C-alpha positions as a Markdown table, in Angstrom:
| # | Residue | x | y | z |
|---|---|---|---|---|
| 1 | Met | -12.0 | -25.1 | -11.1 |
| 2 | Met | -8.5 | -23.9 | -10.4 |
| 3 | Thr | -7.5 | -23.2 | -6.7 |
| 4 | Glu | -6.5 | -19.9 | -5.4 |
| 5 | Gln | -2.8 | -21.2 | -5.2 |
| 6 | Gly | -3.1 | -22.5 | -8.8 |
| 7 | Gln | -4.2 | -19.2 | -10.3 |
| 8 | Val | -1.3 | -17.5 | -8.4 |
| 9 | Leu | 1.1 | -19.9 | -9.8 |
| 10 | Ser | -0.2 | -19.8 | -12.9 |
| 11 | Ala | 0.2 | -15.7 | -13.2 |
| 12 | Leu | 3.5 | -16.1 | -11.8 |
| 13 | Leu | 4.7 | -18.8 | -14.5 |
| 14 | Glu | 3.2 | -16.3 | -17.2 |
| 15 | Gly | 5.6 | -13.8 | -16.2 |
| 16 | Lys | 3.0 | -11.3 | -14.6 |
| 17 | Phe | 4.2 | -9.0 | -11.9 |
| 18 | Ile | 1.6 | -9.3 | -9.0 |
| 19 | Cys | 0.9 | -6.3 | -7.0 |
| 20 | Gln | -2.0 | -4.7 | -4.9 |
| 21 | Val | -3.1 | -2.6 | -8.0 |
| 22 | Ser | -3.0 | -5.3 | -10.6 |
| 23 | Asp | -4.1 | -8.3 | -8.7 |
| 24 | Glu | -5.1 | -7.5 | -5.0 |
| 25 | Met | -6.3 | -11.0 | -4.5 |
| 26 | Ser | -3.3 | -12.8 | -5.5 |
| 27 | Trp | -1.2 | -10.1 | -3.6 |
| 28 | Arg | -3.1 | -10.7 | -0.6 |
| 29 | Phe | -2.7 | -14.5 | -1.1 |
| 30 | Leu | 1.1 | -14.0 | -1.0 |
| 31 | Lys | 1.3 | -11.4 | 1.7 |
| 32 | Ala | -0.6 | -13.9 | 4.1 |
| 33 | Asn | 0.8 | -16.3 | 6.5 |
| 34 | Asp | 3.2 | -18.6 | 4.6 |
| 35 | Asn | 1.5 | -19.3 | 1.6 |
| 36 | Ala | 4.6 | -17.6 | -0.5 |
| 37 | Ala | 6.5 | -20.4 | 1.4 |
| 38 | Gln | 4.0 | -23.0 | 0.4 |
| 39 | Leu | 4.0 | -21.9 | -3.1 |
| 40 | Glu | 7.9 | -22.1 | -3.5 |
| 41 | Pro | 8.3 | -25.9 | -3.7 |
| 42 | His | 6.0 | -25.7 | -6.9 |
| 43 | Leu | 7.8 | -23.3 | -8.5 |
| 44 | Asn | 11.2 | -24.9 | -7.8 |
| 45 | Leu | 10.0 | -27.7 | -9.6 |
| 46 | Leu | 10.0 | -25.7 | -12.9 |
| 47 | Asn | 13.4 | -24.0 | -12.0 |
| 48 | Arg | 11.8 | -20.7 | -10.7 |
| 49 | Thr | 11.7 | -19.2 | -7.3 |
| 50 | Leu | 9.6 | -16.1 | -6.1 |
| 51 | Ser | 11.1 | -13.0 | -6.0 |
| 52 | Thr | 10.2 | -9.3 | -5.2 |
| 53 | Thr | 11.2 | -5.7 | -5.7 |
| 54 | Ala | 13.2 | -3.9 | -3.2 |
| 55 | Glu | 10.2 | -2.8 | -1.1 |
| 56 | Gly | 8.7 | -6.3 | -1.2 |
| 57 | Asp | 5.4 | -5.3 | -2.5 |
| 58 | Val | 5.6 | -6.7 | -6.1 |
| 59 | Phe | 6.0 | -10.3 | -6.6 |
| 60 | Phe | 7.2 | -12.1 | -9.9 |
| 61 | Ala | 9.0 | -15.1 | -10.8 |
| 62 | Ser | 12.5 | -15.6 | -11.6 |
| 63 | Tyr | 14.7 | -18.5 | -12.5 |
| 64 | Leu | 16.1 | -20.6 | -9.5 |
| 65 | Thr | 19.1 | -21.8 | -11.2 |
| 66 | Ile | 20.7 | -20.3 | -14.6 |
| 67 | Gly | 22.2 | -22.4 | -17.1 |
| 68 | Glu | 23.0 | -21.7 | -20.6 |
| 69 | Ala | 19.4 | -21.7 | -21.9 |
| 70 | Glu | 18.2 | -19.5 | -19.2 |
| 71 | Arg | 21.1 | -17.1 | -19.7 |
| 72 | Lys | 20.3 | -16.6 | -23.1 |
| 73 | Ile | 16.6 | -16.0 | -22.1 |
| 74 | Leu | 17.5 | -13.4 | -19.7 |
| 75 | Ile | 19.9 | -11.5 | -21.9 |
| 76 | Gln | 17.0 | -11.3 | -24.5 |
| 77 | Gln | 14.8 | -9.9 | -21.9 |
| 78 | Phe | 17.2 | -7.4 | -20.6 |
| 79 | Gln | 18.0 | -6.2 | -24.2 |
| 80 | Glu | 14.4 | -5.8 | -24.7 |
| 81 | Thr | 13.7 | -3.8 | -21.4 |
| 82 | Thr | 16.5 | -1.4 | -22.1 |
| 83 | Ser | 15.2 | -0.7 | -25.7 |
| 84 | Tyr | 12.0 | 0.5 | -24.0 |
| 85 | Leu | 13.9 | 2.4 | -21.4 |
| 86 | Val | 14.1 | 5.8 | -23.3 |
| 87 | Pro | 10.1 | 5.8 | -24.4 |
| 88 | Leu | 9.2 | 4.8 | -21.0 |
| 89 | Val | 11.2 | 7.5 | -19.1 |
| 90 | Glu | 10.1 | 10.2 | -21.4 |
| 91 | Trp | 6.3 | 9.2 | -21.2 |
| 92 | Leu | 6.9 | 9.2 | -17.1 |
| 93 | Leu | 8.5 | 12.6 | -17.4 |
| 94 | Leu | 5.7 | 14.1 | -19.6 |
| 95 | Val | 3.2 | 12.8 | -17.2 |
| 96 | Gln | 5.0 | 14.1 | -14.0 |
| 97 | Gln | 5.5 | 17.7 | -16.1 |
| 98 | Ala | 1.9 | 17.9 | -17.3 |
| 99 | Asn | 0.6 | 17.2 | -13.7 |
| 100 | Glu | 3.1 | 19.7 | -12.4 |
| 101 | Ser | 4.1 | 17.2 | -9.8 |
| 102 | Asp | 7.5 | 17.1 | -7.9 |
| 103 | Met | 7.0 | 13.4 | -7.5 |
| 104 | Pro | 7.4 | 10.7 | -10.2 |
| 105 | Val | 4.9 | 8.2 | -11.2 |
| 106 | Thr | 4.6 | 5.4 | -8.7 |
| 107 | Met | 2.5 | 2.1 | -8.0 |
| 108 | Gly | -1.0 | 3.0 | -7.4 |
| 109 | Asn | -1.1 | 6.5 | -8.9 |
| 110 | Ala | -4.0 | 7.3 | -10.9 |
| 111 | Ile | -3.6 | 9.1 | -14.4 |
| 112 | Arg | -6.7 | 10.5 | -15.9 |
| 113 | Leu | -6.3 | 10.3 | -19.8 |
| 114 | Asn | -8.8 | 13.0 | -20.6 |
| 115 | Glu | -7.2 | 15.5 | -18.1 |
| 116 | Leu | -3.7 | 14.7 | -19.3 |
| 117 | Leu | -4.8 | 15.1 | -23.0 |
| 118 | Thr | -6.3 | 18.5 | -22.3 |
| 119 | Thr | -3.1 | 20.0 | -20.6 |
| 120 | Ile | -1.1 | 18.3 | -23.3 |
| 121 | Glu | -3.1 | 20.0 | -26.0 |
| 122 | Asp | -2.8 | 23.2 | -24.4 |
| 123 | Thr | 1.0 | 23.4 | -24.2 |
| 124 | Pro | 2.7 | 23.1 | -27.5 |
| 125 | Ala | 5.9 | 21.8 | -25.9 |
| 126 | Tyr | 3.9 | 18.8 | -24.4 |
| 127 | Thr | 2.3 | 18.0 | -27.7 |
| 128 | Glu | 5.6 | 17.9 | -29.4 |
| 129 | Gln | 6.8 | 15.5 | -26.5 |
| 130 | Leu | 3.7 | 13.3 | -27.0 |
| 131 | Glu | 4.2 | 13.1 | -30.7 |
| 132 | Lys | 7.6 | 12.1 | -30.6 |
| 133 | Ile | 7.0 | 9.6 | -27.8 |
| 134 | Ser | 4.1 | 8.0 | -29.7 |
| 135 | Arg | 6.4 | 7.5 | -32.9 |
| 136 | Tyr | 8.8 | 5.3 | -30.9 |
| 137 | Lys | 8.7 | 1.7 | -32.3 |
| 138 | Met | 7.3 | 0.5 | -28.7 |
| 139 | Phe | 4.1 | 2.7 | -29.4 |
| 140 | Gly | 3.9 | 2.7 | -32.8 |
| 141 | Ser | 1.2 | 5.5 | -33.2 |
| 142 | Ala | 0.4 | 6.5 | -36.9 |
| 143 | Ser | -2.0 | 8.9 | -35.5 |
| 144 | Val | -1.8 | 12.8 | -36.3 |
| 145 | Ser | -3.9 | 13.8 | -33.4 |
| 146 | Ala | -3.0 | 14.1 | -29.9 |
| 147 | Asp | -6.0 | 12.2 | -28.9 |
| 148 | Gly | -5.1 | 9.3 | -31.0 |
| 149 | Gln | -1.5 | 9.2 | -30.0 |
| 150 | Leu | -2.2 | 9.3 | -26.3 |
| 151 | Lys | -4.7 | 6.3 | -26.6 |
| 152 | Gln | -2.2 | 4.4 | -28.5 |
| 153 | Val | 0.4 | 4.9 | -25.7 |
| 154 | Phe | -2.0 | 4.2 | -22.9 |
| 155 | Lys | -3.2 | 0.9 | -25.0 |
| 156 | Arg | 0.6 | -0.3 | -25.1 |
| 157 | Leu | 1.4 | 0.6 | -21.4 |
| 158 | Cys | -1.9 | -1.4 | -20.8 |
| 159 | Asp | -0.5 | -4.2 | -22.6 |
| 160 | Leu | 2.8 | -4.5 | -21.2 |
| 161 | Gly | 1.5 | -4.4 | -17.9 |
| 162 | Tyr | 2.8 | -0.9 | -16.8 |
| 163 | Leu | -1.0 | 0.5 | -16.4 |
| 164 | Ile | -4.4 | -1.2 | -15.8 |
| 165 | Lys | -7.7 | 0.5 | -16.5 |
| 166 | Pro | -10.0 | -0.7 | -13.7 |
| 167 | Asn | -13.2 | 0.3 | -15.0 |
| 168 | Pro | -13.5 | 0.2 | -18.7 |
| 169 | Asp | -16.2 | 2.9 | -18.9 |
| 170 | Lys | -13.9 | 5.5 | -17.4 |
| 171 | Gln | -10.5 | 6.9 | -18.7 |
| 172 | Ile | -8.8 | 6.5 | -15.5 |
| 173 | Tyr | -5.6 | 4.4 | -15.3 |
| 174 | Leu | -3.5 | 3.2 | -12.4 |
| 175 | Ala | 0.2 | 2.4 | -12.5 |
| 176 | Thr | 1.1 | -0.9 | -11.5 |
| 177 | Gly | 4.2 | -2.6 | -9.7 |
| 178 | Arg | 5.6 | -3.0 | -13.1 |
| 179 | Val | 6.7 | 0.6 | -12.7 |
| 180 | Glu | 8.6 | 0.1 | -9.5 |
| 181 | His | 10.4 | -2.9 | -11.3 |
| 182 | Leu | 11.4 | -0.4 | -14.1 |
| 183 | Tyr | 12.6 | 2.0 | -11.6 |
| 184 | Glu | 14.9 | -0.6 | -10.0 |
| 185 | Met | 16.2 | -1.5 | -13.6 |
| 186 | Ile | 16.9 | 2.2 | -14.2 |
| 187 | Arg | 18.8 | 2.4 | -10.7 |
| 188 | Phe | 20.8 | -0.5 | -11.7 |
| 189 | Ile | 21.8 | 0.5 | -15.2 |
| 190 | Asp | 22.6 | 4.0 | -13.6 |
| 191 | Glu | 24.9 | 2.2 | -11.3 |
| 192 | Thr | 26.6 | 0.0 | -14.1 |
| 193 | Glu | 26.6 | 2.9 | -16.7 |
| 194 | Ala | 30.4 | 2.1 | -17.5 |
| 195 | Leu | 29.7 | -1.5 | -18.6 |
| 196 | Ser | 28.5 | -2.6 | -22.0 |
| 197 | Leu | 25.0 | -3.9 | -22.4 |
| 198 | Ala | 26.2 | -7.4 | -22.4 |
| 199 | Glu | 28.2 | -6.6 | -19.3 |
| 200 | Gln | 25.0 | -5.0 | -17.5 |
| 201 | Ala | 23.0 | -8.0 | -18.8 |
| 202 | Asp | 25.2 | -10.4 | -17.0 |
| 203 | Ala | 25.7 | -8.6 | -13.8 |
| 204 | Ala | 21.8 | -8.3 | -13.8 |
| 205 | Ile | 21.6 | -11.9 | -14.2 |
| 206 | Gln | 24.2 | -12.3 | -11.1 |
| 207 | Gln | 22.0 | -10.4 | -9.2 |
| 208 | Gly | 19.4 | -12.7 | -9.4 |
| 209 | Ser | 16.0 | -10.9 | -8.6 |
| 210 | Leu | 16.5 | -7.8 | -11.1 |
| 211 | Ile | 15.2 | -9.9 | -14.2 |
């Protein structure tokens, strides 16, 4: 049976973002005592290091040193993430508007699919927004109903790690720490908007902990 340390190490090497919402047990392990420091040598053997978001509450593995092979992988990851930005930002804005909230969706926020669907169906502008969002390649919905479109969007967001569904019997979703990482990426791109995509990717790689 794999130890707790082994489970955390495996999750990090799989590219998962560990936070209190997505994996509380692993998150508490990394937060406790010097567990993170003890994990570091094992990551280093595989050219990885433990990184966190700015607030220090989301853990993920990044490359320790970057050679040509690692650079190619990171540039591809950066370009993939940037291709998702527009659909993700539009979805975040739709949820914020539909909830009549002044605050954006953040880690730990609960999103009730049925309540959101009711609001969207009652507001033609939101229905149009949802249809547009669901048609993006990232979500790929072919449904003609708002219900089908929204469920496909939520399914993909769960697949990508932005949301989790703690109880399979309830249509309640929680935003994970992956959302916080997304916000850091958006801030970085905003700060480097004068640069080309390739230059932004190189700058992000030099920053180290961003991707």
